[in-house]
SESETOR-596719 format. One record per residue (C-alpha): residue number from 1; residue in one letter; z, y negated, x. Coordinates in steps of 0.05 Angstrom, whole numbers. Example, Ala and Ser with C-alpha at 12.3 -4.5 7.8 and 13.67 -1.06 7.14 Angstrom:
<node><n>1</n><res>A</res><up>156</up><north>90</north><east>246</east></node>
<node><n>2</n><res>S</res><up>143</up><north>21</north><east>273</east></node>
end
This chain:
<node><n>1</n><res>M</res><up>-145</up><north>-2051</north><east>1671</east></node>
<node><n>2</n><res>K</res><up>-103</up><north>-1993</north><east>1647</east></node>
<node><n>3</n><res>Q</res><up>-28</up><north>-2001</north><east>1635</east></node>
<node><n>4</n><res>S</res><up>-13</up><north>-1957</north><east>1695</east></node>
<node><n>5</n><res>E</res><up>-57</up><north>-2002</north><east>1738</east></node>
<node><n>6</n><res>R</res><up>-22</up><north>-2064</north><east>1712</east></node>
<node><n>7</n><res>I</res><up>45</up><north>-2037</north><east>1734</east></node>
<node><n>8</n><res>I</res><up>22</up><north>-2025</north><east>1805</east></node>
<node><n>9</n><res>Y</res><up>-12</up><north>-2093</north><east>1809</east></node>
<node><n>10</n><res>L</res><up>50</up><north>-2130</north><east>1784</east></node>
<node><n>11</n><res>I</res><up>97</up><north>-2092</north><east>1830</east></node>
<node><n>12</n><res>N</res><up>54</up><north>-2106</north><east>1891</east></node>
<node><n>13</n><res>E</res><up>48</up><north>-2180</north><east>1874</east></node>
<node><n>14</n><res>L</res><up>123</up><north>-2188</north><east>1865</east></node>
<node><n>15</n><res>L</res><up>139</up><north>-2149</north><east>1928</east></node>
<node><n>16</n><res>A</res><up>91</up><north>-2192</north><east>1967</east></node>
<node><n>17</n><res>E</res><up>131</up><north>-2254</north><east>1949</east></node>
<node><n>18</n><res>H</res><up>187</up><north>-2232</north><east>1997</east></node>
<node><n>19</n><res>T</res><up>179</up><north>-2205</north><east>2067</east></node>
<node><n>20</n><res>E</res><up>244</up><north>-2167</north><east>2061</east></node>
<node><n>21</n><res>Y</res><up>212</up><north>-2123</north><east>2008</east></node>
<node><n>22</n><res>R</res><up>155</up><north>-2100</north><east>2054</east></node>
<node><n>23</n><res>D</res><up>187</up><north>-2031</north><east>2065</east></node>
<node><n>24</n><res>V</res><up>197</up><north>-2017</north><east>1991</east></node>
<node><n>25</n><res>V</res><up>159</up><north>-1954</north><east>1970</east></node>
<node><n>26</n><res>I</res><up>130</up><north>-1953</north><east>1900</east></node>
<node><n>27</n><res>P</res><up>150</up><north>-1887</north><east>1867</east></node>
<node><n>28</n><res>D</res><up>98</up><north>-1839</north><east>1839</east></node>
<node><n>29</n><res>D</res><up>135</up><north>-1829</north><east>1774</east></node>
<node><n>30</n><res>E</res><up>113</up><north>-1879</north><east>1721</east></node>
<node><n>31</n><res>Q</res><up>183</up><north>-1886</north><east>1690</east></node>
<node><n>32</n><res>Q</res><up>210</up><north>-1903</north><east>1759</east></node>
<node><n>33</n><res>Q</res><up>154</up><north>-1953</north><east>1768</east></node>
<node><n>34</n><res>R</res><up>174</up><north>-1987</north><east>1703</east></node>
<node><n>35</n><res>K</res><up>246</up><north>-1990</north><east>1726</east></node>
<node><n>36</n><res>L</res><up>225</up><north>-2020</north><east>1793</east></node>
<node><n>37</n><res>L</res><up>181</up><north>-2072</north><east>1758</east></node>
<node><n>38</n><res>R</res><up>236</up><north>-2092</north><east>1710</east></node>
<node><n>39</n><res>S</res><up>283</up><north>-2099</north><east>1770</east></node>
<node><n>40</n><res>L</res><up>234</up><north>-2145</north><east>1805</east></node>
<node><n>41</n><res>F</res><up>226</up><north>-2186</north><east>1742</east></node>
<node><n>42</n><res>N</res><up>301</up><north>-2192</north><east>1735</east></node>
<node><n>43</n><res>I</res><up>316</up><north>-2216</north><east>1806</east></node>
<node><n>44</n><res>R</res><up>257</up><north>-2264</north><east>1812</east></node>
<node><n>45</n><res>M</res><up>280</up><north>-2336</north><east>1818</east></node>
<node><n>46</n><res>P</res><up>244</up><north>-2389</north><east>1776</east></node>
<node><n>47</n><res>G</res><up>179</up><north>-2411</north><east>1807</east></node>
<node><n>48</n><res>D</res><up>105</up><north>-2419</north><east>1797</east></node>
<node><n>49</n><res>V</res><up>57</up><north>-2360</north><east>1798</east></node>
<node><n>50</n><res>G</res><up>-19</up><north>-2354</north><east>1793</east></node>
<node><n>51</n><res>D</res><up>-58</up><north>-2347</north><east>1729</east></node>
<node><n>52</n><res>D</res><up>-83</up><north>-2278</north><east>1749</east></node>
<node><n>53</n><res>F</res><up>-12</up><north>-2252</north><east>1754</east></node>
<node><n>54</n><res>L</res><up>7</up><north>-2283</north><east>1687</east></node>
<node><n>55</n><res>N</res><up>-54</up><north>-2254</north><east>1652</east></node>
<node><n>56</n><res>V</res><up>-38</up><north>-2184</north><east>1677</east></node>
<node><n>57</n><res>Q</res><up>36</up><north>-2192</north><east>1662</east></node>
<node><n>58</n><res>N</res><up>23</up><north>-2216</north><east>1592</east></node>
<node><n>59</n><res>E</res><up>-23</up><north>-2158</north><east>1576</east></node>
<node><n>60</n><res>Y</res><up>27</up><north>-2109</north><east>1606</east></node>
<node><n>61</n><res>L</res><up>87</up><north>-2137</north><east>1566</east></node>
<node><n>62</n><res>R</res><up>49</up><north>-2141</north><east>1500</east></node>
<node><n>63</n><res>N</res><up>26</up><north>-2069</north><east>1508</east></node>
<node><n>64</n><res>E</res><up>97</up><north>-2047</north><east>1523</east></node>
<node><n>65</n><res>I</res><up>125</up><north>-2083</north><east>1462</east></node>
<node><n>66</n><res>E</res><up>71</up><north>-2057</north><east>1417</east></node>
<node><n>67</n><res>G</res><up>86</up><north>-1987</north><east>1443</east></node>
<node><n>68</n><res>K</res><up>158</up><north>-1994</north><east>1421</east></node>
<node><n>69</n><res>G</res><up>136</up><north>-2016</north><east>1352</east></node>
<node><n>70</n><res>I</res><up>141</up><north>-2086</north><east>1322</east></node>
<node><n>71</n><res>T</res><up>183</up><north>-2099</north><east>1260</east></node>
<node><n>72</n><res>D</res><up>162</up><north>-2159</north><east>1217</east></node>
<node><n>73</n><res>I</res><up>213</up><north>-2196</north><east>1175</east></node>
<node><n>74</n><res>A</res><up>162</up><north>-2193</north><east>1119</east></node>
<node><n>75</n><res>D</res><up>173</up><north>-2118</north><east>1116</east></node>
<node><n>76</n><res>L</res><up>249</up><north>-2122</north><east>1111</east></node>
<node><n>77</n><res>T</res><up>290</up><north>-2124</north><east>1048</east></node>
<node><n>78</n><res>P</res><up>347</up><north>-2175</north><east>1043</east></node>
<node><n>79</n><res>V</res><up>417</up><north>-2149</north><east>1034</east></node>
<node><n>80</n><res>R</res><up>434</up><north>-2212</north><east>997</east></node>
<node><n>81</n><res>D</res><up>395</up><north>-2276</north><east>982</east></node>
<node><n>82</n><res>G</res><up>362</up><north>-2299</north><east>1047</east></node>
<node><n>83</n><res>M</res><up>404</up><north>-2253</north><east>1091</east></node>
<node><n>84</n><res>Y</res><up>382</up><north>-2189</north><east>1124</east></node>
<node><n>85</n><res>L</res><up>413</up><north>-2134</north><east>1165</east></node>
<node><n>86</n><res>W</res><up>370</up><north>-2098</north><east>1216</east></node>
<node><n>87</n><res>Q</res><up>388</up><north>-2047</north><east>1269</east></node>
<node><n>88</n><res>G</res><up>341</up><north>-2044</north><east>1328</east></node>
<node><n>89</n><res>D</res><up>313</up><north>-2076</north><east>1391</east></node>
<node><n>90</n><res>I</res><up>310</up><north>-2152</north><east>1381</east></node>
<node><n>91</n><res>T</res><up>252</up><north>-2158</north><east>1429</east></node>
<node><n>92</n><res>T</res><up>209</up><north>-2121</north><east>1378</east></node>
<node><n>93</n><res>L</res><up>227</up><north>-2166</north><east>1320</east></node>
<node><n>94</n><res>K</res><up>175</up><north>-2213</north><east>1291</east></node>
<node><n>95</n><res>C</res><up>206</up><north>-2275</north><east>1259</east></node>
<node><n>96</n><res>D</res><up>206</up><north>-2349</north><east>1275</east></node>
<node><n>97</n><res>A</res><up>263</up><north>-2345</north><east>1326</east></node>
<node><n>98</n><res>I</res><up>310</up><north>-2295</north><east>1358</east></node>
<node><n>99</n><res>V</res><up>377</up><north>-2315</north><east>1387</east></node>
<node><n>100</n><res>N</res><up>394</up><north>-2298</north><east>1459</east></node>
<node><n>101</n><res>A</res><up>466</up><north>-2291</north><east>1481</east></node>
<node><n>102</n><res>A</res><up>459</up><north>-2330</north><east>1545</east></node>
<node><n>103</n><res>N</res><up>504</up><north>-2349</north><east>1603</east></node>
<node><n>104</n><res>S</res><up>519</up><north>-2420</north><east>1623</east></node>
<node><n>105</n><res>R</res><up>462</up><north>-2421</north><east>1675</east></node>
<node><n>106</n><res>L</res><up>414</up><north>-2406</north><east>1619</east></node>
<node><n>107</n><res>L</res><up>368</up><north>-2370</north><east>1668</east></node>
<node><n>108</n><res>G</res><up>376</up><north>-2299</north><east>1644</east></node>
<node><n>109</n><res>C</res><up>410</up><north>-2239</north><east>1675</east></node>
<node><n>110</n><res>F</res><up>394</up><north>-2228</north><east>1748</east></node>
<node><n>111</n><res>C</res><up>426</up><north>-2158</north><east>1750</east></node>
<node><n>112</n><res>P</res><up>369</up><north>-2107</north><east>1756</east></node>
<node><n>113</n><res>C</res><up>359</up><north>-2068</north><east>1691</east></node>
<node><n>114</n><res>H</res><up>426</up><north>-2090</north><east>1662</east></node>
<node><n>115</n><res>G</res><up>437</up><north>-2070</north><east>1590</east></node>
<node><n>116</n><res>C</res><up>453</up><north>-2139</north><east>1562</east></node>
<node><n>117</n><res>I</res><up>408</up><north>-2173</north><east>1511</east></node>
<node><n>118</n><res>D</res><up>397</up><north>-2232</north><east>1559</east></node>
<node><n>119</n><res>N</res><up>365</up><north>-2183</north><east>1608</east></node>
<node><n>120</n><res>A</res><up>321</up><north>-2151</north><east>1555</east></node>
<node><n>121</n><res>I</res><up>296</up><north>-2217</north><east>1526</east></node>
<node><n>122</n><res>H</res><up>279</up><north>-2247</north><east>1593</east></node>
<node><n>123</n><res>T</res><up>245</up><north>-2182</north><east>1616</east></node>
<node><n>124</n><res>F</res><up>198</up><north>-2175</north><east>1557</east></node>
<node><n>125</n><res>S</res><up>186</up><north>-2249</north><east>1547</east></node>
<node><n>126</n><res>G</res><up>160</up><north>-2254</north><east>1618</east></node>
<node><n>127</n><res>I</res><up>175</up><north>-2297</north><east>1678</east></node>
<node><n>128</n><res>Q</res><up>152</up><north>-2359</north><east>1639</east></node>
<node><n>129</n><res>L</res><up>218</up><north>-2357</north><east>1600</east></node>
<node><n>130</n><res>R</res><up>261</up><north>-2364</north><east>1663</east></node>
<node><n>131</n><res>N</res><up>216</up><north>-2421</north><east>1686</east></node>
<node><n>132</n><res>A</res><up>223</up><north>-2456</north><east>1619</east></node>
<node><n>133</n><res>C</res><up>299</up><north>-2449</north><east>1620</east></node>
<node><n>134</n><res>A</res><up>301</up><north>-2474</north><east>1692</east></node>
<node><n>135</n><res>G</res><up>264</up><north>-2537</north><east>1670</east></node>
<node><n>136</n><res>I</res><up>315</up><north>-2549</north><east>1615</east></node>
<node><n>137</n><res>M</res><up>373</up><north>-2539</north><east>1662</east></node>
<node><n>138</n><res>A</res><up>342</up><north>-2584</north><east>1716</east></node>
<node><n>139</n><res>E</res><up>336</up><north>-2640</north><east>1665</east></node>
<node><n>140</n><res>Q</res><up>405</up><north>-2628</north><east>1638</east></node>
<node><n>141</n><res>G</res><up>437</up><north>-2627</north><east>1707</east></node>
<node><n>142</n><res>E</res><up>498</up><north>-2586</north><east>1687</east></node>
<node><n>143</n><res>P</res><up>515</up><north>-2517</north><east>1659</east></node>
<node><n>144</n><res>E</res><up>502</up><north>-2505</north><east>1586</east></node>
<node><n>145</n><res>P</res><up>566</up><north>-2518</north><east>1545</east></node>
<node><n>146</n><res>T</res><up>595</up><north>-2461</north><east>1504</east></node>
<node><n>147</n><res>G</res><up>577</up><north>-2466</north><east>1431</east></node>
<node><n>148</n><res>R</res><up>513</up><north>-2506</north><east>1440</east></node>
<node><n>149</n><res>A</res><up>440</up><north>-2482</north><east>1436</east></node>
<node><n>150</n><res>K</res><up>372</up><north>-2494</north><east>1468</east></node>
<node><n>151</n><res>I</res><up>303</up><north>-2472</north><east>1444</east></node>
<node><n>152</n><res>T</res><up>243</up><north>-2446</north><east>1484</east></node>
<node><n>153</n><res>P</res><up>178</up><north>-2411</north><east>1466</east></node>
<node><n>154</n><res>A</res><up>184</up><north>-2335</north><east>1463</east></node>
<node><n>155</n><res>F</res><up>121</up><north>-2326</north><east>1505</east></node>
<node><n>156</n><res>N</res><up>104</up><north>-2251</north><east>1501</east></node>
<node><n>157</n><res>L</res><up>155</up><north>-2232</north><east>1449</east></node>
<node><n>158</n><res>P</res><up>133</up><north>-2223</north><east>1376</east></node>
<node><n>159</n><res>S</res><up>178</up><north>-2279</north><east>1354</east></node>
<node><n>160</n><res>G</res><up>156</up><north>-2351</north><east>1359</east></node>
<node><n>161</n><res>Y</res><up>216</up><north>-2379</north><east>1395</east></node>
<node><n>162</n><res>V</res><up>280</up><north>-2359</north><east>1431</east></node>
<node><n>163</n><res>I</res><up>343</up><north>-2399</north><east>1416</east></node>
<node><n>164</n><res>H</res><up>393</up><north>-2393</north><east>1473</east></node>
<node><n>165</n><res>T</res><up>467</up><north>-2401</north><east>1461</east></node>
<node><n>166</n><res>V</res><up>528</up><north>-2390</north><east>1505</east></node>
<node><n>167</n><res>G</res><up>585</up><north>-2355</north><east>1470</east></node>
<node><n>168</n><res>P</res><up>658</up><north>-2357</north><east>1488</east></node>
<node><n>169</n><res>I</res><up>686</up><north>-2309</north><east>1540</east></node>
<node><n>170</n><res>V</res><up>749</up><north>-2278</north><east>1512</east></node>
<node><n>171</n><res>G</res><up>808</up><north>-2268</north><east>1559</east></node>
<node><n>172</n><res>R</res><up>870</up><north>-2225</north><east>1548</east></node>
<node><n>173</n><res>R</res><up>875</up><north>-2246</north><east>1476</east></node>
<node><n>174</n><res>L</res><up>830</up><north>-2278</north><east>1424</east></node>
<node><n>175</n><res>T</res><up>847</up><north>-2351</north><east>1411</east></node>
<node><n>176</n><res>E</res><up>831</up><north>-2400</north><east>1355</east></node>
<node><n>177</n><res>N</res><up>788</up><north>-2439</north><east>1404</east></node>
<node><n>178</n><res>D</res><up>747</up><north>-2376</north><east>1418</east></node>
<node><n>179</n><res>C</res><up>735</up><north>-2369</north><east>1343</east></node>
<node><n>180</n><res>R</res><up>717</up><north>-2443</north><east>1336</east></node>
<node><n>181</n><res>L</res><up>667</up><north>-2438</north><east>1394</east></node>
<node><n>182</n><res>L</res><up>634</up><north>-2376</north><east>1367</east></node>
<node><n>183</n><res>A</res><up>625</up><north>-2409</north><east>1299</east></node>
<node><n>184</n><res>S</res><up>595</up><north>-2468</north><east>1336</east></node>
<node><n>185</n><res>C</res><up>544</up><north>-2421</north><east>1368</east></node>
<node><n>186</n><res>Y</res><up>519</up><north>-2398</north><east>1300</east></node>
<node><n>187</n><res>R</res><up>518</up><north>-2467</north><east>1270</east></node>
<node><n>188</n><res>S</res><up>483</up><north>-2498</north><east>1331</east></node>
<node><n>189</n><res>C</res><up>429</up><north>-2445</north><east>1328</east></node>
<node><n>190</n><res>L</res><up>418</up><north>-2456</north><east>1253</east></node>
<node><n>191</n><res>E</res><up>416</up><north>-2532</north><east>1262</east></node>
<node><n>192</n><res>L</res><up>366</up><north>-2525</north><east>1318</east></node>
<node><n>193</n><res>A</res><up>323</up><north>-2478</north><east>1277</east></node>
<node><n>194</n><res>E</res><up>322</up><north>-2527</north><east>1219</east></node>
<node><n>195</n><res>E</res><up>306</up><north>-2586</north><east>1265</east></node>
<node><n>196</n><res>N</res><up>245</up><north>-2548</north><east>1290</east></node>
<node><n>197</n><res>G</res><up>221</up><north>-2528</north><east>1220</east></node>
<node><n>198</n><res>L</res><up>234</up><north>-2454</north><east>1229</east></node>
<node><n>199</n><res>K</res><up>238</up><north>-2410</north><east>1167</east></node>
<node><n>200</n><res>S</res><up>273</up><north>-2349</north><east>1197</east></node>
<node><n>201</n><res>I</res><up>322</up><north>-2333</north><east>1252</east></node>
<node><n>202</n><res>A</res><up>351</up><north>-2268</north><east>1279</east></node>
<node><n>203</n><res>F</res><up>421</up><north>-2268</north><east>1308</east></node>
<node><n>204</n><res>C</res><up>446</up><north>-2217</north><east>1358</east></node>
<node><n>205</n><res>C</res><up>521</up><north>-2202</north><east>1361</east></node>
<node><n>206</n><res>I</res><up>539</up><north>-2262</north><east>1404</east></node>
<node><n>207</n><res>S</res><up>596</up><north>-2253</north><east>1454</east></node>
<node><n>208</n><res>T</res><up>613</up><north>-2182</north><east>1433</east></node>
<node><n>209</n><res>G</res><up>585</up><north>-2148</north><east>1495</east></node>
<node><n>210</n><res>E</res><up>601</up><north>-2173</north><east>1565</east></node>
<node><n>211</n><res>F</res><up>641</up><north>-2231</north><east>1536</east></node>
<node><n>212</n><res>H</res><up>691</up><north>-2184</north><east>1500</east></node>
<node><n>213</n><res>F</res><up>695</up><north>-2219</north><east>1433</east></node>
<node><n>214</n><res>P</res><up>725</up><north>-2168</north><east>1382</east></node>
<node><n>215</n><res>N</res><up>667</up><north>-2141</north><east>1340</east></node>
<node><n>216</n><res>E</res><up>703</up><north>-2145</north><east>1273</east></node>
<node><n>217</n><res>R</res><up>723</up><north>-2218</north><east>1279</east></node>
<node><n>218</n><res>A</res><up>656</up><north>-2237</north><east>1309</east></node>
<node><n>219</n><res>A</res><up>619</up><north>-2207</north><east>1249</east></node>
<node><n>220</n><res>E</res><up>665</up><north>-2244</north><east>1201</east></node>
<node><n>221</n><res>I</res><up>652</up><north>-2310</north><east>1236</east></node>
<node><n>222</n><res>A</res><up>577</up><north>-2297</north><east>1239</east></node>
<node><n>223</n><res>V</res><up>571</up><north>-2284</north><east>1164</east></node>
<node><n>224</n><res>K</res><up>620</up><north>-2338</north><east>1142</east></node>
<node><n>225</n><res>T</res><up>588</up><north>-2392</north><east>1185</east></node>
<node><n>226</n><res>T</res><up>518</up><north>-2374</north><east>1162</east></node>
<node><n>227</n><res>E</res><up>539</up><north>-2374</north><east>1089</east></node>
<node><n>228</n><res>S</res><up>574</up><north>-2441</north><east>1097</east></node>
<node><n>229</n><res>F</res><up>514</up><north>-2472</north><east>1132</east></node>
<node><n>230</n><res>K</res><up>465</up><north>-2449</north><east>1079</east></node>
<node><n>231</n><res>R</res><up>510</up><north>-2472</north><east>1023</east></node>
<node><n>232</n><res>E</res><up>528</up><north>-2540</north><east>1054</east></node>
<node><n>233</n><res>T</res><up>457</up><north>-2558</north><east>1075</east></node>
<node><n>234</n><res>N</res><up>421</up><north>-2524</north><east>1017</east></node>
<node><n>235</n><res>S</res><up>379</up><north>-2489</north><east>1070</east></node>
<node><n>236</n><res>D</res><up>331</up><north>-2434</north><east>1051</east></node>
<node><n>237</n><res>I</res><up>325</up><north>-2407</north><east>1122</east></node>
<node><n>238</n><res>E</res><up>323</up><north>-2332</north><east>1125</east></node>
<node><n>239</n><res>V</res><up>375</up><north>-2301</north><east>1171</east></node>
<node><n>240</n><res>I</res><up>372</up><north>-2232</north><east>1202</east></node>
<node><n>241</n><res>F</res><up>435</up><north>-2203</north><east>1231</east></node>
<node><n>242</n><res>N</res><up>408</up><north>-2158</north><east>1286</east></node>
<node><n>243</n><res>V</res><up>454</up><north>-2102</north><east>1310</east></node>
<node><n>244</n><res>F</res><up>443</up><north>-2047</north><east>1360</east></node>
<node><n>245</n><res>K</res><up>505</up><north>-2004</north><east>1353</east></node>
<node><n>246</n><res>E</res><up>521</up><north>-1963</north><east>1291</east></node>
<node><n>247</n><res>Y</res><up>592</up><north>-1992</north><east>1290</east></node>
<node><n>248</n><res>D</res><up>565</up><north>-2063</north><east>1283</east></node>
<node><n>249</n><res>Y</res><up>517</up><north>-2041</north><east>1230</east></node>
<node><n>250</n><res>R</res><up>575</up><north>-2015</north><east>1187</east></node>
<node><n>251</n><res>L</res><up>615</up><north>-2079</north><east>1198</east></node>
<node><n>252</n><res>Y</res><up>558</up><north>-2124</north><east>1175</east></node>
<node><n>253</n><res>K</res><up>538</up><north>-2078</north><east>1118</east></node>
<node><n>254</n><res>E</res><up>609</up><north>-2081</north><east>1089</east></node>
<node><n>255</n><res>L</res><up>612</up><north>-2157</north><east>1097</east></node>
<node><n>256</n><res>L</res><up>544</up><north>-2170</north><east>1067</east></node>
<node><n>257</n><res>T</res><up>551</up><north>-2123</north><east>1008</east></node>
<node><n>258</n><res>S</res><up>622</up><north>-2141</north><east>987</east></node>
<node><n>259</n><res>D</res><up>633</up><north>-2189</north><east>929</east></node>
end
């Protein structure tokens, strides 16, 4: 099956799950088809699906990711001992685990084609990720606390696992509790990675997007907490600070290269 055929198949299968979608017309333009498919992935509630769908979905997503280009941690150069800085799409990064800036439901972003990292990770991992998170939340029986972390397989992503953490939402002003909770996010992720025998982890810029944590202070907390963890535990875990914006790249570069 060609990639163009997989798109149409997946769209039709997802549309067929809901009678209210019966009048949706699939666009002729392939880019618009991709946008529609991502939207359908994003709004789909957790639930079982057949093996045929999963096989086609998995092939589609892996082809999409390979088309964007995969970056392996083995090909990166550390900025300092055991610590890396990389600017790019975290869904294309191959390491033991990537960190997802999740919300307290832990089910991903349901807003079609939203630009947050939660949306991107759930989209390109596949519907299995939302199902896995739903299982965790059903067992837990309550929203995920801020500053904690959970781990799932990464499914179709190049990384082995996704570690989900809920960062603090900053109000009118940044508080000491916000800073404490953000530090807890980084430490919880590192502890969970160690518990699972992982050798590398990639952090996104937790809480700095929709949760409005100031970028400068967030970067300082990220680097300081990671340094403290590695020093206090004598851990040799390799840590990638993944940034998307040029502004964040400059912030981390200065922090990681200063004496």
